[in-house]
Each structure stands twice: as structure tokens, then as C-alpha cells.
C-alpha angles and dihedrals in degrees: 000000000000128000120256132210112221140189102298091065114125096183091250090155097211084120090055091055094051100042109112094201101041095237099141121093155234097035119213088250094053128094110260097030094111092053098038113113091204145000126252136215119221104229092203093057103034112107095197095242094143095221092126093052091053094056101039107119094203100040093243097141123087139169102255091241091057101046112135111250092247090059100038091110089065089077088068093039090057091047093047092052091061095041089055091047090052092052094047095044091235 
């Protein structure tokens, strides 16, 4: 089960720097980073290492199975972000 970034995310990007498989977007160098309210984890690429969770300064990253009920919908929000990117070619 992949990790999920939820509501408290402030797009700090320390998680991006530590991710060994480059599954967190948008990157600081990508269009839309400056206006993104949060970052997203690609559930098809995430290897469940937990490195991102350990460095998150606002505790916004959860194992999908441990998401608080109020943020459960962020599992789909993260998935949707990557599905939309794939369709747009971004």
C-alpha cells in the first residue's frame, strides 16, 4: 500500500529530496510547483519505504491504510493527480 500526502501538506519538498524512486510531484523545477497547494505521491511508483513520512515537517504523509478518516479522500486525490498528468502528457 502506497503512502499518501494529505491536507496538512505545505509543499515543503523535503520529501521530494529524500524519495529514492522520484514518485512525489510536482518537483520544484516543474510548471505548477509555485502554485501547488500540496505535493502528491504516485501510488503506482511508491515503494513504501517511508522515507518521505520521516522527513515531513508537518506530518502530512501517511501509509494509505493509516490515513485519518477525515483525510481518507486524499488517497483518491493523490491518484487523480497522476491520472490527469498522464492524460495531459505533463
